[in-house]
N, CA, C, O and the ligand as a Tripos MOL2 file, in Angstrom:
@<TRIPOS>MOLECULE
protein
  285   283    72     0     0
PROTEIN
NO_CHARGES

@<TRIPOS>ATOM
      1 N           6.3040  -22.1590   31.4030 N.3       1 MET1
      2 CA          5.5930  -20.9320   31.8200 C.3       1 MET1
      3 C           5.8790  -19.8130   30.7560 C.2       1 MET1
      4 O           6.9950  -19.5960   30.2840 O.2       1 MET1
      5 N           4.9590  -19.2650   30.5010 N.am      2 LYS2
      6 CA          5.1650  -17.9730   29.4910 C.3       2 LYS2
      7 C           5.1170  -16.8040   30.2380 C.2       2 LYS2
      8 O           4.2880  -16.6530   31.1350 O.2       2 LYS2
      9 N           6.0010  -15.9080   29.9180 N.am      3 ILE3
     10 CA          6.0820  -14.7010   30.5740 C.3       3 ILE3
     11 C           5.4930  -13.6050   29.5940 C.2       3 ILE3
     12 O           6.0210  -13.4780   28.4900 O.2       3 ILE3
     13 N           4.5120  -12.8770   29.9230 N.am      4 LEU4
     14 CA          4.0350  -11.8990   28.8870 C.3       4 LEU4
     15 C           4.4060  -10.4850   29.1270 C.2       4 LEU4
     16 O           4.5460  -10.1280   30.2960 O.2       4 LEU4
     17 N           4.5670   -9.7070   28.2450 N.am      5 SER5
     18 CA          4.8100   -8.2920   28.4250 C.3       5 SER5
     19 C           3.9330   -7.4510   27.4970 C.2       5 SER5
     20 O           3.5020   -8.0250   26.4970 O.2       5 SER5
     21 N           3.6280   -6.2430   27.6810 N.am      6 ARG6
     22 CA          2.8530   -5.4880   26.8790 C.3       6 ARG6
     23 C           3.7110   -4.9440   25.8050 C.2       6 ARG6
     24 O           4.8830   -4.6120   25.9860 O.2       6 ARG6
     25 N           2.9970   -4.8560   24.5300 N.am      7 THR7
     26 CA          3.7630   -4.1030   23.3650 C.3       7 THR7
     27 C           2.8100   -3.2820   22.7000 C.2       7 THR7
     28 O           1.6060   -3.5320   22.7350 O.2       7 THR7
     29 N           3.2770   -2.3560   22.1210 N.am      8 GLU8
     30 CA          2.5130   -1.3060   21.2230 C.3       8 GLU8
     31 C           2.2640   -1.9570   19.9150 C.2       8 GLU8
     32 O           3.2000   -2.5110   19.3380 O.2       8 GLU8
     33 N           1.0570   -1.9340   19.3970 N.am      9 VAL9
     34 CA          0.7030   -2.6010   18.0290 C.3       9 VAL9
     35 C           0.2810   -1.3680   17.1630 C.2       9 VAL9
     36 O          -0.5850   -0.5750   17.5320 O.2       9 VAL9
     37 N           0.9480   -1.2700   16.0040 N.am     10 LEU10
     38 CA          0.5490   -0.3980   15.0510 C.3      10 LEU10
     39 C          -0.3910   -0.8530   13.9130 C.2      10 LEU10
     40 O          -0.0420   -1.8280   13.2470 O.2      10 LEU10
     41 N          -1.4720   -0.2730   13.6560 N.am     11 SER11
     42 CA         -2.3040   -0.9120   12.6720 C.3      11 SER11
     43 C          -2.7500    0.1790   11.5600 C.2      11 SER11
     44 O          -2.5860    1.3690   11.8300 O.2      11 SER11
     45 N          -3.2280   -0.1440   10.4950 N.am     12 ILE12
     46 CA         -3.6040    0.8270    9.4780 C.3      12 ILE12
     47 C          -4.9560    1.2910    9.7430 C.2      12 ILE12
     48 O          -5.9110    0.5130    9.7360 O.2      12 ILE12
     49 N          -5.0730    2.6140    9.9910 N.am     13 SER13
     50 CA         -6.3870    3.1600   10.1720 C.3      13 SER13
     51 C          -6.9960    3.9300    9.0090 C.2      13 SER13
     52 O          -8.1820    4.2600    9.0170 O.2      13 SER13
     53 N          -6.0860    4.2360    7.9120 N.am     14 ALA14
     54 CA         -6.5440    4.8130    6.6640 C.3      14 ALA14
     55 C          -5.5580    4.7050    5.6560 C.2      14 ALA14
     56 O          -4.3870    4.4820    5.9640 O.2      14 ALA14
     57 N          -5.9010    4.8360    4.5370 N.am     15 LYS15
     58 CA         -5.0110    4.8640    3.4020 C.3      15 LYS15
     59 C          -5.2100    6.1670    2.6250 C.2      15 LYS15
     60 O          -6.3320    6.6530    2.4760 O.2      15 LYS15
     61 N          -4.0310    6.7560    2.1030 N.am     16 LYS16
     62 CA         -4.0870    7.9540    1.1970 C.3      16 LYS16
     63 C          -3.4540    7.7080    0.0010 C.2      16 LYS16
     64 O          -2.2940    7.2960   -0.0410 O.2      16 LYS16
     65 N          -4.2450    7.9670   -1.1560 N.am     17 CYS17
     66 CA         -3.7460    7.6750   -2.4770 C.3      17 CYS17
     67 C          -2.5360    8.6900   -2.6840 C.2      17 CYS17
     68 O          -2.6710    9.8870   -2.4280 O.2      17 CYS17
     69 N          -1.3620    8.1550   -3.1550 N.am     18 ASP18
     70 CA         -0.1490    8.7760   -3.3660 C.3      18 ASP18
     71 C          -0.3300    9.5570   -4.8330 C.2      18 ASP18
     72 O           0.5350   10.3660   -5.1670 O.2      18 ASP18
     73 N          -1.3250    9.3280   -5.5870 N.am     19 CYS19
     74 CA         -1.6270    9.9870   -6.8210 C.3      19 CYS19
     75 C          -2.6180   11.1580   -6.6220 C.2      19 CYS19
     76 O          -2.2680   12.3020   -6.9100 O.2      19 CYS19
     77 N          -3.8010   10.9000   -6.1540 N.am     20 CYS20
     78 CA         -4.8510   12.0320   -6.1070 C.3      20 CYS20
     79 C          -4.9580   12.4840   -4.7010 C.2      20 CYS20
     80 O          -5.4970   13.5680   -4.4780 O.2      20 CYS20
     81 N          -4.4900   11.7480   -3.7140 N.am     21 GLY21
     82 CA         -4.6370   12.3040   -2.2350 C.3      21 GLY21
     83 C          -5.9390   11.7480   -1.4870 C.2      21 GLY21
     84 O          -6.1100   11.9160   -0.2800 O.2      21 GLY21
     85 N          -6.8200   11.0870   -2.2980 N.am     22 GLU22
     86 CA         -8.0860   10.5220   -1.5310 C.3      22 GLU22
     87 C          -7.6520    9.7580   -0.3340 C.2      22 GLU22
     88 O          -6.7230    8.9510   -0.3670 O.2      22 GLU22
     89 N          -8.3410   10.0310    0.7070 N.am     23 ILE23
     90 CA         -8.1400    9.3630    2.0020 C.3      23 ILE23
     91 C          -9.3680    8.4050    2.2480 C.2      23 ILE23
     92 O         -10.5000    8.8330    2.0270 O.2      23 ILE23
     93 N          -9.1760    7.1610    2.6870 N.am     24 SER24
     94 CA        -10.2130    6.2500    3.1360 C.3      24 SER24
     95 C          -9.9170    5.6640    4.3210 C.2      24 SER24
     96 O          -8.8630    5.0390    4.4340 O.2      24 SER24
     97 N         -10.7560    5.7770    5.3110 N.am     25 ASN25
     98 CA        -10.6220    5.1060    6.6600 C.3      25 ASN25
     99 C         -10.8750    3.5920    6.5920 C.2      25 ASN25
    100 O         -11.5440    3.1550    5.6560 O.2      25 ASN25
    101 N         -10.4090    2.8140    7.4750 N.am     26 VAL26
    102 CA        -10.3960    1.3850    7.5140 C.3      26 VAL26
    103 C         -11.8830    0.8760    7.4570 C.2      26 VAL26
    104 O         -12.0730   -0.2490    6.9950 O.2      26 VAL26
    105 N         -12.8150    1.5290    7.8370 N.am     27 ASP27
    106 CA        -14.2630    1.0530    7.8650 C.3      27 ASP27
    107 C         -15.0680    1.7540    6.5990 C.2      27 ASP27
    108 O         -16.2980    1.8030    6.5610 O.2      27 ASP27
    109 N         -14.2620    2.2540    5.6340 N.am     28 ASP28
    110 CA        -14.8160    2.4770    4.2790 C.3      28 ASP28
    111 C         -14.7020    1.4220    3.3440 C.2      28 ASP28
    112 O         -13.6660    0.7590    3.3090 O.2      28 ASP28
    113 N         -15.5910    1.2040    2.6280 N.am     29 ALA29
    114 CA        -15.6000    0.1550    1.4860 C.3      29 ALA29
    115 C         -14.3840    0.4580    0.4310 C.2      29 ALA29
    116 O         -13.6880   -0.3960   -0.1190 O.2      29 ALA29
    117 N         -14.3060    1.7190    0.2970 N.am     30 GLU30
    118 CA        -13.1290    2.2100   -0.6370 C.3      30 GLU30
    119 C         -11.7670    1.7390   -0.0780 C.2      30 GLU30
    120 O         -10.8600    1.4080   -0.8430 O.2      30 GLU30
    121 N         -11.6420    1.7160    1.1980 N.am     31 PHE31
    122 CA        -10.2600    1.2730    1.8560 C.3      31 PHE31
    123 C          -9.8130   -0.1150    1.1560 C.2      31 PHE31
    124 O          -8.6550   -0.2280    0.7560 O.2      31 PHE31
    125 N         -10.6690   -1.0830    1.0240 N.am     32 ASN32
    126 CA        -10.2300   -2.3610    0.5020 C.3      32 ASN32
    127 C         -10.1090   -2.3620   -1.0110 C.2      32 ASN32
    128 O          -9.7440   -3.3780   -1.6030 O.2      32 ASN32
    129 N         -10.3850   -1.3340   -1.5890 N.am     33 GLU33
    130 CA        -10.2020   -1.3580   -3.0980 C.3      33 GLU33
    131 C          -8.8860   -0.6000   -3.4070 C.2      33 GLU33
    132 O          -8.6070   -0.3230   -4.5730 O.2      33 GLU33
    133 N          -8.1190   -0.2810   -2.4320 N.am     34 PHE34
    134 CA         -6.7210    0.3920   -2.7540 C.3      34 PHE34
    135 C          -5.7840   -0.8200   -3.3170 C.2      34 PHE34
    136 O          -5.8900   -2.0090   -3.0170 O.2      34 PHE34
    137 N          -4.9180   -0.2760   -4.1320 N.am     35 LEU35
    138 CA         -3.8030   -1.1930   -4.5830 C.3      35 LEU35
    139 C          -2.4550   -0.6670   -3.9100 C.2      35 LEU35
    140 O          -2.0100    0.4540   -4.1540 O.2      35 LEU35
    141 N          -1.9550   -1.4060   -3.2010 N.am     36 SER36
    142 CA         -0.6380   -1.0590   -2.2600 C.3      36 SER36
    143 C           0.3700   -2.0320   -2.8760 C.2      36 SER36
    144 O           0.0940   -3.1970   -3.1610 O.2      36 SER36
    145 N           1.5630   -1.4540   -3.0570 N.am     37 ILE37
    146 CA          2.8670   -2.0620   -3.4740 C.3      37 ILE37
    147 C           3.7790   -1.7380   -2.2870 C.2      37 ILE37
    148 O           3.7830   -0.5950   -1.8300 O.2      37 ILE37
    149 N           4.5310   -2.6740   -1.7840 N.am     38 ASP38
    150 CA          5.4690   -2.3320   -0.7700 C.3      38 ASP38
    151 C           6.5140   -3.4180   -0.7580 C.2      38 ASP38
    152 O           6.2930   -4.5130   -0.2410 O.2      38 ASP38
    153 N           7.6150   -3.1120   -1.3150 N.am     39 ARG39
    154 CA          8.6320   -4.3300   -1.5520 C.3      39 ARG39
    155 C          10.0650   -3.8100   -1.5930 C.2      39 ARG39
    156 O          10.3420   -2.6560   -1.9200 O.2      39 ARG39
    157 N          10.9390   -4.7140   -1.2480 N.am     40 VAL40
    158 CA         12.3730   -4.4110   -1.5960 C.3      40 VAL40
    159 C          12.8580   -4.9070   -2.7300 C.2      40 VAL40
    160 O          12.7130   -6.0950   -3.0210 O.2      40 VAL40
    161 N          13.4950   -4.0370   -3.5010 N.am     41 CYS41
    162 CA         13.9050   -4.5550   -4.9390 C.3      41 CYS41
    163 C          15.0770   -5.3530   -4.9710 C.2      41 CYS41
    164 O          15.9310   -5.2530   -4.0910 O.2      41 CYS41
    165 N          15.1870   -6.2230   -6.0270 N.am     42 GLY42
    166 CA         16.1750   -7.1770   -6.1620 C.3      42 GLY42
    167 C          17.3190   -6.7360   -7.1040 C.2      42 GLY42
    168 O          17.2770   -5.6110   -7.6030 O.2      42 GLY42
    169 N          18.3210   -7.5680   -7.3610 N.am     43 TYR43
    170 CA         19.4950   -7.2720   -8.0340 C.3      43 TYR43
    171 C          19.1510   -6.6190   -9.4550 C.2      43 TYR43
    172 O          19.7540   -5.5950   -9.7770 O.2      43 TYR43
    173 N          18.3600   -7.0860  -10.1700 N.am     44 ALA44
    174 CA         18.1840   -6.5620  -11.4720 C.3      44 ALA44
    175 C          16.9600   -5.3370  -11.4820 C.2      44 ALA44
    176 O          16.4700   -4.9360  -12.5380 O.2      44 ALA44
    177 N          16.6550   -4.9450  -10.4620 N.am     45 SER45
    178 CA         15.5760   -3.7480  -10.4580 C.3      45 SER45
    179 C          15.9710   -2.5750  -11.0220 C.2      45 SER45
    180 O          17.0740   -2.1240  -10.7130 O.2      45 SER45
    181 N          15.2240   -1.9560  -11.8490 N.am     46 VAL46
    182 CA         15.4550   -0.5110  -12.4710 C.3      46 VAL46
    183 C          15.5930    0.5120  -11.2300 C.2      46 VAL46
    184 O          16.1580    1.6030  -11.3030 O.2      46 VAL46
    185 N          14.9880   -0.0180  -10.0960 N.am     47 PHE47
    186 CA         14.9470    1.1440   -8.9720 C.3      47 PHE47
    187 C          16.2430    0.9640   -7.9410 C.2      47 PHE47
    188 O          16.4400    1.6780   -6.9570 O.2      47 PHE47
    189 N          17.0350   -0.0760   -8.3470 N.am     48 GLY48
    190 CA         18.2120   -0.2130   -7.5710 C.3      48 GLY48
    191 C          18.1730   -1.4140   -6.6190 C.2      48 GLY48
    192 O          17.1700   -1.6210   -5.9360 O.2      48 GLY48
    193 N          19.3130   -2.2540   -6.5590 N.am     49 ASP49
    194 CA         19.2980   -3.3380   -5.6810 C.3      49 ASP49
    195 C          19.1080   -2.9240   -4.2620 C.2      49 ASP49
    196 O          19.8020   -2.0280   -3.7830 O.2      49 ASP49
    197 N          18.1470   -3.5770   -3.5390 N.am     50 GLY50
    198 CA         17.9400   -3.2280   -2.1360 C.3      50 GLY50
    199 C          17.1820   -2.0980   -1.8450 C.2      50 GLY50
    200 O          16.8840   -1.9280   -0.6630 O.2      50 GLY50
    201 N          16.7650   -1.2000   -2.7640 N.am     51 GLU51
    202 CA         15.9710   -0.1680   -2.7460 C.3      51 GLU51
    203 C          14.4700   -0.5830   -2.1410 C.2      51 GLU51
    204 O          14.0160   -1.6900   -2.4300 O.2      51 GLU51
    205 N          13.7620    0.2710   -1.3490 N.am     52 HIS52
    206 CA         12.4970    0.0090   -0.8350 C.3      52 HIS52
    207 C          11.6570    0.8930   -1.5800 C.2      52 HIS52
    208 O          11.8230    2.1130   -1.6090 O.2      52 HIS52
    209 N          10.6090    0.1750   -2.2800 N.am     53 ILE53
    210 CA          9.5600    1.1410   -3.0970 C.3      53 ILE53
    211 C           8.1770    0.8760   -2.3280 C.2      53 ILE53
    212 O           7.9700   -0.2060   -1.7770 O.2      53 ILE53
    213 N           7.2760    1.8820   -2.3210 N.am     54 ALA54
    214 CA          6.0190    1.6590   -1.8450 C.3      54 ALA54
    215 C           5.1200    2.6370   -2.5150 C.2      54 ALA54
    216 O           5.4970    3.7750   -2.7950 O.2      54 ALA54
    217 N           3.8520    2.1580   -2.7860 N.am     55 VAL55
    218 CA          2.8030    3.0220   -3.4150 C.3      55 VAL55
    219 C           1.5430    2.6200   -3.0100 C.2      55 VAL55
    220 O           1.3220    1.4120   -2.9320 O.2      55 VAL55
    221 N           0.5610    3.5270   -2.7000 N.am     56 ASP56
    222 CA         -0.8880    3.3550   -2.3060 C.3      56 ASP56
    223 C          -1.7230    4.0180   -3.2070 C.2      56 ASP56
    224 O          -1.7570    5.2480   -3.1710 O.2      56 ASP56
    225 N          -2.4830    3.3260   -4.1040 N.am     57 LEU57
    226 CA         -3.2070    3.9330   -5.1790 C.3      57 LEU57
    227 C          -4.7660    3.6040   -4.8830 C.2      57 LEU57
    228 O          -5.1010    2.4550   -4.5950 O.2      57 LEU57
    229 N          -5.7070    4.6650   -4.9680 N.am     58 CYS58
    230 CA         -7.0250    4.3500   -5.0070 C.3      58 CYS58
    231 C          -7.5420    3.6190   -6.2400 C.2      58 CYS58
    232 O          -6.8320    3.6670   -7.2440 O.2      58 CYS58
    233 N          -8.7240    2.9290   -6.2890 N.am     59 GLN59
    234 CA         -9.0160    2.2450   -7.3880 C.3      59 GLN59
    235 C          -9.3200    3.1280   -8.6360 C.2      59 GLN59
    236 O          -9.2200    2.6620   -9.7710 O.2      59 GLN59
    237 N          -9.6860    4.3870   -8.4010 N.am     60 ARG60
    238 CA         -9.9420    5.2830   -9.7780 C.3      60 ARG60
    239 C          -8.4650    5.5690  -10.2690 C.2      60 ARG60
    240 O          -8.2900    5.4910  -11.4850 O.2      60 ARG60
    241 N          -7.4470    5.8730   -9.5190 N.am     61 CYS61
    242 CA         -6.0850    6.0380  -10.0720 C.3      61 CYS61
    243 C          -5.6240    4.8860  -10.6840 C.2      61 CYS61
    244 O          -5.0640    4.9980  -11.7750 O.2      61 CYS61
    245 N          -5.7640    3.7770  -10.1640 N.am     62 VAL62
    246 CA         -5.3230    2.4070  -10.7460 C.3      62 VAL62
    247 C          -6.0630    2.3350  -12.0020 C.2      62 VAL62
    248 O          -5.3900    2.1320  -13.0130 O.2      62 VAL62
    249 N          -7.2230    2.4550  -12.1140 N.am     63 LYS63
    250 CA         -7.8800    2.4060  -13.4550 C.3      63 LYS63
    251 C          -7.4570    3.4660  -14.4480 C.2      63 LYS63
    252 O          -7.3290    3.2210  -15.6470 O.2      63 LYS63
    253 N          -7.2660    4.5400  -13.9550 N.am     64 ASN64
    254 CA         -6.6740    5.6480  -14.8260 C.3      64 ASN64
    255 C          -5.2510    5.3710  -15.4290 C.2      64 ASN64
    256 O          -4.9370    5.6270  -16.5920 O.2      64 ASN64
    257 N          -4.4250    4.8040  -14.4670 N.am     65 ILE65
    258 CA         -3.0540    4.6390  -14.8600 C.3      65 ILE65
    259 C          -2.7600    3.2280  -15.6160 C.2      65 ILE65
    260 O          -2.0360    3.1140  -16.6050 O.2      65 ILE65
    261 N          -3.4050    2.2570  -15.0140 N.am     66 LEU66
    262 CA         -3.2310    0.8750  -15.5450 C.3      66 LEU66
    263 C          -4.3670    0.1710  -16.4220 C.2      66 LEU66
    264 O          -4.2550   -0.9380  -16.9450 O.2      66 LEU66
    265 N          -5.4980    1.0250  -16.4920 N.am     67 GLY67
    266 CA         -6.6960    0.6340  -17.0980 C.3      67 GLY67
    267 C          -6.5150   -0.2220  -18.2920 C.2      67 GLY67
    268 O          -7.0200   -1.3440  -18.2520 O.2      67 GLY67
    269 N          -5.8940    0.1320  -19.3050 N.am     68 GLU68
    270 CA         -5.8500   -0.6640  -20.3760 C.3      68 GLU68
    271 C          -4.9490   -1.8320  -20.4490 C.2      68 GLU68
    272 O          -4.8730   -2.4870  -21.4890 O.2      68 GLU68
    273 N          -4.2290   -2.1380  -19.3440 N.am     69 TRP69
    274 CA         -3.5730   -3.3670  -19.0930 C.3      69 TRP69
    275 C          -4.0470   -4.3070  -18.1610 C.2      69 TRP69
    276 O          -3.5080   -5.3980  -17.9740 O.2      69 TRP69
    277 N          -5.1650   -3.8530  -17.5050 N.am     70 ILE70
    278 CA         -5.6600   -4.7510  -16.3870 C.3      70 ILE70
    279 C          -6.6660   -5.6210  -17.1080 C.2      70 ILE70
    280 O          -7.5390   -5.1740  -17.8510 O.2      70 ILE70
    281 N          -6.4430   -7.0990  -16.7870 N.am     71 ARG71
    282 CA         -7.2740   -8.0980  -17.4190 C.3      71 ARG71
    283 C          -8.4130   -8.4980  -16.4470 C.2      71 ARG71
    284 O          -9.2440   -9.3410  -16.7840 O.2      71 ARG71
    285 ZN         -6.2920    8.2450   -6.3600 Zn       72 ZN72
@<TRIPOS>BOND
     1     1     2 1
     2     2     3 1
     3     3     4 2
     4     3     5 am
     5     5     6 1
     6     6     7 1
     7     7     8 2
     8     7     9 am
     9     9    10 1
    10    10    11 1
    11    11    12 2
    12    11    13 am
    13    13    14 1
    14    14    15 1
    15    15    16 2
    16    15    17 am
    17    17    18 1
    18    18    19 1
    19    19    20 2
    20    19    21 am
    21    21    22 1
    22    22    23 1
    23    23    24 2
    24    23    25 am
    25    25    26 1
    26    26    27 1
    27    27    28 2
    28    27    29 am
    29    29    30 1
    30    30    31 1
    31    31    32 2
    32    31    33 am
    33    33    34 1
    34    34    35 1
    35    35    36 2
    36    35    37 am
    37    37    38 1
    38    38    39 1
    39    39    40 2
    40    39    41 am
    41    41    42 1
    42    42    43 1
    43    43    44 2
    44    43    45 am
    45    45    46 1
    46    46    47 1
    47    47    48 2
    48    47    49 am
    49    49    50 1
    50    50    51 1
    51    51    52 2
    52    51    53 am
    53    53    54 1
    54    54    55 1
    55    55    56 2
    56    55    57 am
    57    57    58 1
    58    58    59 1
    59    59    60 2
    60    59    61 am
    61    61    62 1
    62    62    63 1
    63    63    64 2
    64    63    65 am
    65    65    66 1
    66    66    67 1
    67    67    68 2
    68    67    69 am
    69    69    70 1
    70    70    71 1
    71    71    72 2
    72    71    73 am
    73    73    74 1
    74    74    75 1
    75    75    76 2
    76    75    77 am
    77    77    78 1
    78    78    79 1
    79    79    80 2
    80    79    81 am
    81    81    82 1
    82    82    83 1
    83    83    84 2
    84    83    85 am
    85    85    86 1
    86    86    87 1
    87    87    88 2
    88    87    89 am
    89    89    90 1
    90    90    91 1
    91    91    92 2
    92    91    93 am
    93    93    94 1
    94    94    95 1
    95    95    96 2
    96    95    97 am
    97    97    98 1
    98    98    99 1
    99    99   100 2
   100    99   101 am
   101   101   102 1
   102   102   103 1
   103   103   104 2
   104   103   105 am
   105   105   106 1
   106   106   107 1
   107   107   108 2
   108   107   109 am
   109   109   110 1
   110   110   111 1
   111   111   112 2
   112   111   113 am
   113   113   114 1
   114   114   115 1
   115   115   116 2
   116   115   117 am
   117   117   118 1
   118   118   119 1
   119   119   120 2
   120   119   121 am
   121   121   122 1
   122   122   123 1
   123   123   124 2
   124   123   125 am
   125   125   126 1
   126   126   127 1
   127   127   128 2
   128   127   129 am
   129   129   130 1
   130   130   131 1
   131   131   132 2
   132   131   133 am
   133   133   134 1
   134   134   135 1
   135   135   136 2
   136   135   137 am
   137   137   138 1
   138   138   139 1
   139   139   140 2
   140   139   141 am
   141   141   142 1
   142   142   143 1
   143   143   144 2
   144   143   145 am
   145   145   146 1
   146   146   147 1
   147   147   148 2
   148   147   149 am
   149   149   150 1
   150   150   151 1
   151   151   152 2
   152   151   153 am
   153   153   154 1
   154   154   155 1
   155   155   156 2
   156   155   157 am
   157   157   158 1
   158   158   159 1
   159   159   160 2
   160   159   161 am
   161   161   162 1
   162   162   163 1
   163   163   164 2
   164   163   165 am
   165   165   166 1
   166   166   167 1
   167   167   168 2
   168   167   169 am
   169   169   170 1
   170   170   171 1
   171   171   172 2
   172   171   173 am
   173   173   174 1
   174   174   175 1
   175   175   176 2
   176   175   177 am
   177   177   178 1
   178   178   179 1
   179   179   180 2
   180   179   181 am
   181   181   182 1
   182   182   183 1
   183   183   184 2
   184   183   185 am
   185   185   186 1
   186   186   187 1
   187   187   188 2
   188   187   189 am
   189   189   190 1
   190   190   191 1
   191   191   192 2
   192   191   193 am
   193   193   194 1
   194   194   195 1
   195   195   196 2
   196   195   197 am
   197   197   198 1
   198   198   199 1
   199   199   200 2
   200   199   201 am
   201   201   202 1
   202   202   203 1
   203   203   204 2
   204   203   205 am
   205   205   206 1
   206   206   207 1
   207   207   208 2
   208   207   209 am
   209   209   210 1
   210   210   211 1
   211   211   212 2
   212   211   213 am
   213   213   214 1
   214   214   215 1
   215   215   216 2
   216   215   217 am
   217   217   218 1
   218   218   219 1
   219   219   220 2
   220   219   221 am
   221   221   222 1
   222   222   223 1
   223   223   224 2
   224   223   225 am
   225   225   226 1
   226   226   227 1
   227   227   228 2
   228   227   229 am
   229   229   230 1
   230   230   231 1
   231   231   232 2
   232   231   233 am
   233   233   234 1
   234   234   235 1
   235   235   236 2
   236   235   237 am
   237   237   238 1
   238   238   239 1
   239   239   240 2
   240   239   241 am
   241   241   242 1
   242   242   243 1
   243   243   244 2
   244   243   245 am
   245   245   246 1
   246   246   247 1
   247   247   248 2
   248   247   249 am
   249   249   250 1
   250   250   251 1
   251   251   252 2
   252   251   253 am
   253   253   254 1
   254   254   255 1
   255   255   256 2
   256   255   257 am
   257   257   258 1
   258   258   259 1
   259   259   260 2
   260   259   261 am
   261   261   262 1
   262   262   263 1
   263   263   264 2
   264   263   265 am
   265   265   266 1
   266   266   267 1
   267   267   268 2
   268   267   269 am
   269   269   270 1
   270   270   271 1
   271   271   272 2
   272   271   273 am
   273   273   274 1
   274   274   275 1
   275   275   276 2
   276   275   277 am
   277   277   278 1
   278   278   279 1
   279   279   280 2
   280   279   281 am
   281   281   282 1
   282   282   283 1
   283   283   284 2
@<TRIPOS>SUBSTRUCTURE
     1 MET1         2 RESIDUE 1 A MET
     2 LYS2         6 RESIDUE 1 A LYS
     3 ILE3        10 RESIDUE 1 A ILE
     4 LEU4        14 RESIDUE 1 A LEU
     5 SER5        18 RESIDUE 1 A SER
     6 ARG6        22 RESIDUE 1 A ARG
     7 THR7        26 RESIDUE 1 A THR
     8 GLU8        30 RESIDUE 1 A GLU
     9 VAL9        34 RESIDUE 1 A VAL
    10 LEU10       38 RESIDUE 1 A LEU
    11 SER11       42 RESIDUE 1 A SER
    12 ILE12       46 RESIDUE 1 A ILE
    13 SER13       50 RESIDUE 1 A SER
    14 ALA14       54 RESIDUE 1 A ALA
    15 LYS15       58 RESIDUE 1 A LYS
    16 LYS16       62 RESIDUE 1 A LYS
    17 CYS17       66 RESIDUE 1 A CYS
    18 ASP18       70 RESIDUE 1 A ASP
    19 CYS19       74 RESIDUE 1 A CYS
    20 CYS20       78 RESIDUE 1 A CYS
    21 GLY21       82 RESIDUE 1 A GLY
    22 GLU22       86 RESIDUE 1 A GLU
    23 ILE23       90 RESIDUE 1 A ILE
    24 SER24       94 RESIDUE 1 A SER
    25 ASN25       98 RESIDUE 1 A ASN
    26 VAL26      102 RESIDUE 1 A VAL
    27 ASP27      106 RESIDUE 1 A ASP
    28 ASP28      110 RESIDUE 1 A ASP
    29 ALA29      114 RESIDUE 1 A ALA
    30 GLU30      118 RESIDUE 1 A GLU
    31 PHE31      122 RESIDUE 1 A PHE
    32 ASN32      126 RESIDUE 1 A ASN
    33 GLU33      130 RESIDUE 1 A GLU
    34 PHE34      134 RESIDUE 1 A PHE
    35 LEU35      138 RESIDUE 1 A LEU
    36 SER36      142 RESIDUE 1 A SER
    37 ILE37      146 RESIDUE 1 A ILE
    38 ASP38      150 RESIDUE 1 A ASP
    39 ARG39      154 RESIDUE 1 A ARG
    40 VAL40      158 RESIDUE 1 A VAL
    41 CYS41      162 RESIDUE 1 A CYS
    42 GLY42      166 RESIDUE 1 A GLY
    43 TYR43      170 RESIDUE 1 A TYR
    44 ALA44      174 RESIDUE 1 A ALA
    45 SER45      178 RESIDUE 1 A SER
    46 VAL46      182 RESIDUE 1 A VAL
    47 PHE47      186 RESIDUE 1 A PHE
    48 GLY48      190 RESIDUE 1 A GLY
    49 ASP49      194 RESIDUE 1 A ASP
    50 GLY50      198 RESIDUE 1 A GLY
    51 GLU51      202 RESIDUE 1 A GLU
    52 HIS52      206 RESIDUE 1 A HIS
    53 ILE53      210 RESIDUE 1 A ILE
    54 ALA54      214 RESIDUE 1 A ALA
    55 VAL55      218 RESIDUE 1 A VAL
    56 ASP56      222 RESIDUE 1 A ASP
    57 LEU57      226 RESIDUE 1 A LEU
    58 CYS58      230 RESIDUE 1 A CYS
    59 GLN59      234 RESIDUE 1 A GLN
    60 ARG60      238 RESIDUE 1 A ARG
    61 CYS61      242 RESIDUE 1 A CYS
    62 VAL62      246 RESIDUE 1 A VAL
    63 LYS63      250 RESIDUE 1 A LYS
    64 ASN64      254 RESIDUE 1 A ASN
    65 ILE65      258 RESIDUE 1 A ILE
    66 LEU66      262 RESIDUE 1 A LEU
    67 GLY67      266 RESIDUE 1 A GLY
    68 GLU68      270 RESIDUE 1 A GLU
    69 TRP69      274 RESIDUE 1 A TRP
    70 ILE70      278 RESIDUE 1 A ILE
    71 ARG71      282 RESIDUE 1 A ARG
    72 ZN72       285 GROUP 0 **** ****
């Protein structure tokens, strides 16, 4: 027998670009074009072992910042 209980679930409703501030709601096509990095760094990281880094960038900022290296 499974005993169920109610839990609160959080979901992403929008993303805000950390560079330019553009906000896209989950139902906008632009929302799916964001590049998001969210990770815990390892031993050799320049950010520090165990540091948590995160960034959300809209596609225009990704192109502006990384454009020449994107294949
Ligand atoms: Zn942006």
